C-alpha positions in Angstrom: 45.4 -14.5 31.7 44.3 -12.7 28.6 46.6 -9.7 27.7 45.2 -5.9 27.4 46.2 -5.7 23.8 44.2 -8.4 22.8 41.2 -7.4 25.0 41.7 -3.6 22.9 41.7 -5.9 19.9 38.4 -7.5 20.3 36.9 -4.3 21.5 37.9 -2.8 18.0 36.7 -5.4 16.3 33.7 -5.4 18.2 32.8 -1.5 17.7 33.5 -1.7 13.6 30.7 -4.2 13.6 28.2 -2.2 14.9 26.1 -0.3 12.5 23.0 0.6 14.6 21.1 0.7 17.3 17.5 -0.7 17.2 14.7 0.5 19.7 12.0 -2.0 21.1 12.7 -4.0 17.8 11.2 -1.7 15.4 12.8 2.0 15.5 16.6 2.0 14.0 18.6 4.9 15.2 21.6 4.5 12.5 23.9 7.2 13.8 26.4 8.0 17.0 27.2 11.3 18.7 30.2 9.2 19.6 31.6 5.9 18.9 34.6 4.7 20.2 36.9 2.5 22.1 39.7 2.9 25.1 41.3 0.6 25.5 39.5 -2.7 26.3 36.2 -0.3 26.3 32.9 0.6 23.7 31.7 4.1 24.0 28.6 5.0 22.2 26.3 8.1 22.5 23.1 8.5 21.2 19.9 10.6 20.2 16.4 9.0 21.1 14.1 11.6 19.6 10.9 11.4 21.6 8.8 11.4 18.5 10.3 8.2 18.2 9.5 6.6 21.1 8.0 7.3 24.8 9.1 4.1 26.0 12.5 1.8 25.7 12.0 -1.8 26.8 14.7 -2.8 24.3 18.0 -1.9 22.6 19.8 -4.2 20.8 23.0 -3.6 18.7 23.0 -4.7 15.5 25.9 -5.3 12.4 25.0 -3.6 8.5 23.5 -7.3 8.0 20.6 -6.4 10.8 22.2 -9.4 12.9 22.0 -8.8 16.9 25.4 -8.2 18.1 23.8 -7.6 21.8 20.6 -7.1 23.2 19.0 -6.0 26.6 15.9 -5.6 28.6 15.9 -2.1 30.3 13.2 0.6 31.2 13.8 4.0 30.2 10.9 6.6 30.0 11.8 9.2 26.9 9.7 12.1 27.7 11.9 14.4 25.6 14.9 14.5 23.3 17.3 12.0 24.9 20.9 11.2 25.2 22.0 7.7 26.1 25.4 6.1 26.7 25.8 2.8 26.4 29.0 1.1 27.4 30.7 -2.3 26.4 33.4 -3.5 28.5 35.4 -6.6 26.5 37.2 -8.3 29.6 38.2 -12.3 30.7 36.1 -13.9 32.7 37.4 -16.4 35.4 35.5 -19.8 34.7 34.7 -20.2 37.9 32.8 -17.2 38.1 
């Protein structure tokens, strides 16, 4: 079993690496309204302006050198400026599932 302090260290490391959000491979969201760690949970909130995108099909988190940290296919229609909440939970996974 991995101790909670180590999981928190990994969450803090990951949080520090996340520099921006990229939507649909082209639209960059470089700032967050909230980006914090609580224990082993990374919480991010960011605004998606309706003028930039009408439907989000892919959300990527990238580091400062444009390397992908996380990539998720989604379907999020954007009719007005939208506040998105994204969480990343760092946890131990059993090799047996």
